[in-house]
N, C-alpha and C positions, 0 to 999 in steps of 0.2 A: 667422520663417525660413516661408516659401511655395514648394509645390510650383508646377510650370513651369502647369502644370492649371487654377491660380486665375487665370492672365490668358490665358486664350481668349476670344475675345469671346463662345463663344455656350459655357453651359454646363449639360447637364440636373442634376437632382438626385441621378440616379448621377453623374454627374461630379464633382460637386462629392462625392460621401461617398468613392470613389474618391483622390479629391484629398487629401483630410483622411488619408484610411490610407497615400497613398503619401509625404504632409508627416513622418508620424508615425516612418513607416519608415527615411526619410532619416533623420531626426534621430536614431532608432536606430543606424543603419551609421554614421554618422561621431563618435557616442559611442563605439560598439564601435572603429569605428578610431584614435581615440586612444588608448584605454584598450592596445591592440595596441601602439603605438609606445612606452606609458609604459613595458610589462612587455618590448619587447625591450629599450630603454636600462635596463632594470633586471638584463637577465638578462648583455646585454654587462658594463655595470659587475660583477656575482659571477662574469663568466668571465676580467675583467681580476684580478683580487681570487685566484681561483685560481692562475692563470699567477706571479702577481708569490708566493703563497705555495709554489707547488713551484719555481722558478725556480732557487734555493740548490740540489736535487738533486741536478742536473747539470754534467758536468764543461766540457758547449762548449754553445754556441746549435744547434750541429747535432742531437748527442743530445736538447736542449732541443724544438725544434721537433719532429722523431720522433716524440718521447712523446704531445706530443698530437697528433698526426694518426694516428696510432694509435690513440689512445685515443679519438678521437672516428669511424677509420672502424669500431674495437668497438661505440660506442654505435649509432651508425648499423645494423648488421648486427642487434643484439639489439634493438634496437627496431621492427625492419623483420619480425621471426619472430613467426611465432605463438605465443602465449604456452606455452601446451601443450612445446612445446619448450623454455624457457629451462629450464636444470639452477643449481639455488642454489650464488650460491658458497658460499668454506667460512663466512663469517662465518652466511652463513642455515641452515648446518649445525644438526641437532638431534642 
């Protein structure tokens, strides 16, 4: 892989050095993007497994979808609050 700066007609030593660093960073970004895609695919697969496991707990599709949306909203609220405000759940009480 080459960075576009390697194709400039006139390059200085500094430009070559910066181009090498940019090339390394470009490779790192592409690597991280691939890792992120894989992580998202794994998350989607696990969430589908969760949905399949809990589907039998609900009488109707509406009830099932509502439970998932409610749980997602609660998780979003929890994850966006300051940690100090988190109250322990009944499982975490000592």
